[in-house]
N, C-alpha and C positions, 0 to 999 in steps of 0.2 A: 591413374588417369589416362594413360596411353590407350589401353585396350577399349576403354569405353568411348573415348573420343574418336577413335578409328571406326568403330561401328556407327556412331552418330554421322560421321563424315560420309561414309558409304551411302547411308540412307538417304542423306541430305543430297547428294550428288544425283542419286538414282531418282529420287521423287520431287525434286525441287528445281528443276531446270526450266527455263523459259527463255524466249528470245525475242528481242525486239532489236532494230537497227537504230542507234549505234549498238555494235555487238558487245553483249554481256551475257553472263550466265549467272542466274540467282542461286545463291548457296546459303543453306541454313545448317546450324549445328547447335549442339547442347554441350556446354562445358561442365565437366564433373571432376573432382578431384579423386585421389586414390581410394577414398572411403565411400564412393558413389554419392558424395554430397554435391549438390549444385553450386557452382561458383556464381552466386547472384551478384548482379550490379559491380561487375568486375571488367576493368579494361584489359584486353588481351592484345598482344601483338602476333600476327599471323602472316606467314609466308606461303605462297601458294606456288607450286611447280607442276609443269605438264611435260611428260617424257613421251617419246614416240617409239612404238615398236615393243618396248618391254618396260617394266616397272623401273629399270635403271638404264633405259636406252638413251637416245639422243635427246639432251635437255633442249626443248624449244621455247618454253615460256616460264618467266619468273616475275611475280609482283608481290608487294608487301601491303598489308591492310592493318589499321588499328580500329578495334570495334569494342563496344561495351555490352556486356550481357544484361539481360532483363532480370526481373525479380525471380523468374524461374530458371536462370541460367542460360536461356536462349540467346543466339546472336544471328545476325543476318548480314550478308555482304554481297556484292556483285563482282564475279570474276571478270577481269577486264577493265574494272573501274578502280583498282588500286593504284599504288605508286609503282609504276613499271621499272623492272630491273633488266629483263630480257625479252625483246619482241613485244608483238601485240597478238590478239586472238586472230586477227584477220590474217596473220602470217601462217596460221596452222592449216595444213591440207586435210581437213577432217575426213574427206571422203576416201582417202588413199591409204591410210594407215589405222592401226589401233593405238589408241592414246591412254595414258595413265596418269593418275592425278595424285600429287603428293601434298600433304598439309603438315606444316611445322608451326608450333604455337610457343609463344613466351607468355605464360600466365601472369607475369608481372607487367605486361604491356610494353616491353622493350623489344630488343633485337637478339636476345639470347634464346634462340629457338631450340625446341625440342621436336624430334620427329613424332607425329601422332599417327600417321598411317598413309598408306598407298592403296589406290583402288583404281580399277579399269573403268574408263568410260563406257558405260553400257549403251547410252543413247547420247545424241547430241542435238541441241535445238535446231529446228529445220532451218531458220534463217541463216545460222552459221554454215550449214552444209550447202545451202543454195549459193551462198555467197562464195563458197569455193568450188562450185561446179557441180554439186549433186542435185539433180533435178527429178523431183517427185512430188506428188499431191499431198497436201496437208489439209487437216481439219483442225479446229481449236482443241488443244490439249494432246495432239498426237506427237510422237517421238520416233526416231529413226535409231536403228542398231545395225551393225554390220556383221554378216555371218561367215565372212572371209570369201564370199563369192559375190556379194551385192548388199545393198541397203534394204532393210525391211522396215515397215511401219508398226509401231506399237500404238494401239488405239488408245484414246483418252481413258483415264482409270476413274475410279470413284473417289469421292472425298475421304482422305485419311488413309488410302491405300499407299503401299510402298512397292517398288520394283524388287523382285526376287530373281536372282540369277540361277538357272537351273539347267544343267547339261548344255551350256553355251547359248540358252535363249532366255533373254529377259522377259518377264511377265508380271502383271499386276497381282499382288497378294501380300502376305505377311500381316502384321498387327494393324488393327483399326484404332481409331480415337476411342478413349474410354467412354463408357455409357454411365452417366451421372444421374443419380435419383434426385427428386424434388426435395427441397428443404420442408421440415414439418415441425409442428408443435413449437413455434417460437415463444420465448419468454421475453417480453418487451419491457424496457425501462426507459427512463428520461435520458440516460447517458449510454445505454448500451442494449444490446440484444443477444439472446442465446438461440442457436439453431441445433436441430437434430436431424439426422437423415441416415439411411442405409449406405453400406459400403458400395461404391460403384464397381462395375464390370471393367477389368483392366484392358479389354480390346485385344488380349493376346500378347501383351507386353507389360512388364512390371511397372506399376504406378509409382512415380518419383515424388509426386506432390499432390495433395488434395485439401481442399478448403472452401472458403467463401470469399468472393470478391464483391466489392460494393462501391457505389458512387451516388452523388446526388442527381445524377442524370441517368436516363434509362441505358440499358444493355452494357453494364459494366463487364470488364474483362480483368485479366491478371495484370494488365498494365495499370489498373487502378489500385486501390487499397485492397489487401488480402489479409486473411487470417487462416491459419491451419487448423484442420481438424484433429481432434484427439479421439481415441476409442476407449470406451467403457468396457466393463466386464462382459456385458451382454453383446458386444460387438457393434453397438450403435456408435456412430460418429457424432461428435458434438463439437461446437465452437462457440465461444463467447467473445463478442466484440465490445470492448469498454471505452472506446475512444470517440464516441459519437457525440453530436451537438444536440442538446434537447431543443424540441420542437422543429426539427429538421426532417424532410421527407427524403428516404434513402431507398435505393434499388439494390437488391441482393441477388447473386447467382452462385450456386455451387459449381465447383469445377474439379477436375482431376487431370494430371499430366502423365503421359508415358512416352516411349521414344518416338511415336508418331506425332505427338502434339498434345494439345489441351482440348478437352471435351468439357462442355457446359451442360448444366441442368437448366430447368425452367426458372425463369425470372420471377421475383416477388418483391413487393415493395410495401414499406410501412412508414407512417409519419409518427415520429417520437413524441411523447408527451413534453409539455414545456418545462417541467420540473419545478414549478412554482408551488410552494407549500402553503395550504390554507390554515390559519392558525386562530384560536380564541384563547381567551385568558379570564380567570376570575380569582379575585383576592380572597383568601381564606383566613389570613391573620396579620396583623400589624403590631409590632412591638416598639421598643424604644430604640433599638439598633438593628431591627430587621423587618422584613415583610415577606410573607409567603403567598404564592400564587399557583393555581393550577393552569398548566398550558395544555390545550387540547388540540390535537391535529386532526382536521377535519377533511383534509385532502393532501396526500403525500406527494402530489405533482408527478406521479408516475414512478418514483423511486423512493425506497425506505429511507426515512431520515436517520441519521446516526447520532445527532445531538440536537436537544432542544433546551431553551434556557430564557432568561430574562436579562435585557441590557437596560441600564438605568443611569440617570445623572440628575443634577439640579437644573439642568437646561432641557427645553423640549427637544423631541425627536431624537433620542439617543440611538446609537448603532453600537456594534461590536468595537468600535474605536474608543467608546466610552468605557464604562464598568460593565461588567457581566458575570453571572453565575449561571451554570449550566448543569444538565443531567445527561451524561453520556451514555451511550449503547441503549437507545430506546427499544424497548420491546413490547410497549403498549401505546394505546392512543393518546394517553395524557400522562403528564408527569408534574409532581409537586416540587416546586423550586423556591428555595429561600434566598434571598439577597441579604447579606449581613454586613455588619460592621459600618452601619449607617449612623449618621448623627441625629440624636433625639430632637424631636420637635421640628423636623425639617420636611419640606415638600420635595418630592421626587417625581420624576417623569420616567415611566417604565414602558418598555415594549417587549412582547414575546418574540422570540425568533426561532427558527429551526434550520438545520443544515441537511442537505442531501448532495448527491454528486454534482448538481447543477450549481450549487452555491448556497448562499443564505437568503432566507424569506423572512420578512418581518410582519407581524400582526399589528392591530390598532393600539395606538398609544393609550395609556391610563395614568392617573396619578395616585400616589400614596402619601400621607403625612404621618411620619413617625411620631409616636407618643413622647412624652417627657418621662425621663427615667425617675421611677419611685422605688426605693428599695423595700423589698418585701413584697412587692407587686409585680414589678418588672423582671423579666428574664434577659439574659445576655446570650446572644447568638455568636458564636466563634467558629470560624473556619481555620482550624489548625492546619498549618502548612509546614513540612520538613524544610522547606528553602530558608526559612528564618533561624535555623539551626537551634531551635528550641524544643520544637515538638519532634518526638522520634518517628511519628507516622502522620499521614494526612487523614484528618477526620472532622466532621462537623458536630458540634456540641451545643446543647441548649443548657445554660447554667441558671438555676433558680437563685433567688437572693433572699436574705433574711437580716433583719436588724432588731434592735432591743435585746440584745444577748446581755445577760448579767455580767458586770464587770466592765464591759465596753458598749453601753447602750447606744451610744451615738454613732457606731460604726456600722458599715455594710459588709456582709460576708457573702460569698457563694455557698451554696447548700450542698456542694459535692466537691470532691478533690479535683485538682487541675488535672485535666486529661482524662477523667472518668466519663464515662457514657451517661451516668445517672446517679441519682443518690442511692447509697447502699440499701439492701432489703433488710439488714439486720446488723447488729453490732460485730458479729463474726462472719460476716459476708466475705468469703475468700475468693471471689471472682475478680478476674483482671478488669472487667467492665466497670466495676464499682471502685476498684482500688485507684485507678488512674495512673499516673507516672511517677517516677522517682527522681530526685535531684541530689548531687553532691553539693555540699555547702559552698556558697558563693559562686556557683557555675549556672550558667543559663541552659545548658544542654539537658533535656529530659530523657529518661530511659523507660522503655516498657518491657514488662516481663509477664509473659502468658502462663507461667509455671514451668515452662521447659526452655524457651528461647528468649534472650535478651536482644532487644531491639535498640540500636542507637545509631546516631549520625556521626558521633566523635568518639574517640577512644576513652576508656575509663581511666581516671586518674588514680594511681596508686599512692600518691602523696600530695597533700595540700598543706602548705605551711605559710599561710598568709594571715596576719593578725587583724586585718580590717573586717568591718561588718559586710554583710551582703550588699553590694552596691546596686543602685538602681538600673544601671547599665546592663546588669546581668540577672536582675530580678525577673523570673519567669512570669510572675503575676502582671508585672508592668508590661513586659514584652508581648504577652499573649492577650490579655484582656484590656490593655490600653491604659492611658494616663490615669493616675489616681489610684489604680490597683496596686498592691504590694503584698509582700509577706508580713505576717504579724510580727510585732517586736516581742522581745523577751517579757517586758512588762505586760503587754496586752494578753499573752498566754497566761501569765501568773494571774492576772485580774480575773479572766474567766474561770479559771481552775479554782481559784479561792472563793469567788463569789458563787459559784455552782456547787461549792462543797464536794468536789469530785475526789473520791477515794478509790474508785476502780472504773472500768470502762462503762459502768451504767450511767455515770454522770455525763460524760461526753456524748454518748449515744442519745440520752433522753433530753439533751439541751436542743436548742433551735438549730444548732450547727450539724447535728447528726453525724458526729465523728464516729468512725469505725475502725476495726483492727485491719488496717491495709498492709501491715507487714513492713519489711525493709529489704534493701539489697546490700550485700556486703561481700568482701573478698578482694583478692588481688588479681592473679591471672584468671582465675575462674569466678566470675561474679555469680553469686547465688542468691535466691530469694529466700527469706526467713520469716517465719511466723505470720503469714498472711492468714487471717481468721482467727489469731491469738494475740496480737499486740499492735497498737497504733503508735506511729512515730512521726511527728509533724514538726518540721523545721521552724525556727524563728529566724529573724534576720540578724540576730546579734552573735557576734563571735565571742569566744572564750579563750583568749590567747591565739597562738599561731595554728594549732592543730586541732582545736575543739571548738564546737558550736553549740549553742543552747537549743533545746527542743523539748516538746512535750511528749511524754511517754505514758501510755496507759495499757492495762490488760485486765484480766478478770480479778486480779488481787491489788493492783496498784494504780495510782494516777499521780504523776509528779513532773516537776519541770526540772530537768537535769541536762548534762552536757555530753557529747559523744564525738567520736573522731568525725572530722569533716568529710572524710572519704567514704562514709556510709551513705547510702542512697535512701533518702526519707521522702515522704509524700508532701505535698504542699496544698494549703488551704488559704485562699486569697481574701483580702480585707481592703476596704477603702474608707477614707474619712467622709 
């Protein structure tokens, strides 16, 4: 940090002097750390000293300053306006001697100073010289320097120039301000904007910062908000600003900073879209516990929506504070959304909504009235969630229903296994989508097996020794499909088996239940899938002692009601009265 700060101090003294009475000298600097990183928005403690005759000659002036750098690491102070420790500027005989300027800095804002650099005053503000007896003409911007025989005038320089000391004579030269290109090809959104531009010319000094500054008023600078440029593989600079307010008018300017200062490109301005999303909706299906509607986005409000859905309740004008279902990750202009687990025969108020960066927008309200449940006609829509510790995965399923099954004609059944995507395509269908999930006896947690991987939310139980029947509090049919749904009893499985005269898997498959060979899970430390496509194993709710439970089993050669260890994972087919 010392070497870089010394350079900055020399340039600042040479290029940044001015004079007005009362006496002061304007001083500017750039604070960098040892890695050439700007010390932005940092409070510094600074001690300034002036020596006569040589860098370590007679000490004639000392004062302290406390300053804060800006976002680019710059700071400004006035020599002669700090906290005095030794003498005043007016005590210095500028016209009689050479003077040297020393800067000490505490980067932590205190008084633990470190030497930054010492440099000679190459020129002195005219007003200070005149106040101490140096009499010469001046024009705006001129400065004086002493060549050991007398005082000489340095004409006013151009904007951005610095003084260069060469063979004892100071002259204007050195680095210029960076030349910054205009912003081009903006990508405009409701909450942000992306800019592209070519790299700026450095003006003869390395660029330490480059980016875009902006404000809601014209002529923004780096004192306003800024965003840095990144560079892509083609050498093009780009910046994305994502913190803007929808519907607001902004002014933007590119900038670049080097040791001379900050240069700016041409200003441009844009009014951001308001972010309000235009929505329509159309109901496509209504069931006893669900309704499906297509939500169409007709205007994205200037920024791509990331979620659309339906909010609903039994009272008018629902919002997301009520109930809702949604379709995340929108990649098209419309999405079909089902709201489920509704009460049958009930009027609901529904509104479409969509979200983008600006917030939530709502469409017009409409109403739906769910039908009354009729087994064999009505379907059941279920949003399975792992949060209930029953479903091993999140998924949405439509379950068909059937009744008038011989042996239990007054009961209602679902037509696919619990957790299955659909009814099996054949008795030996070996797909996971048709098999559904597996349960150990008496437990509520289901397990999914895709043929390779077991998915579960709780650990597999290696031993179950409870003699009681499957309790309603753990019945997955009750927990997932609702009150009234349950696992079949032993007698109910026995009745359908005997009434259907089932002797092999043809009987279960050809019945209205469309039972198929979904296989089973078994094992201890390594849980394996067995016989999917070869045998069916469906639990009843009845225990047989401490470690066994009743179930129905069938294959290509048998169909019977029997018992097996409760630690096995069998499928579930749900029934209700």
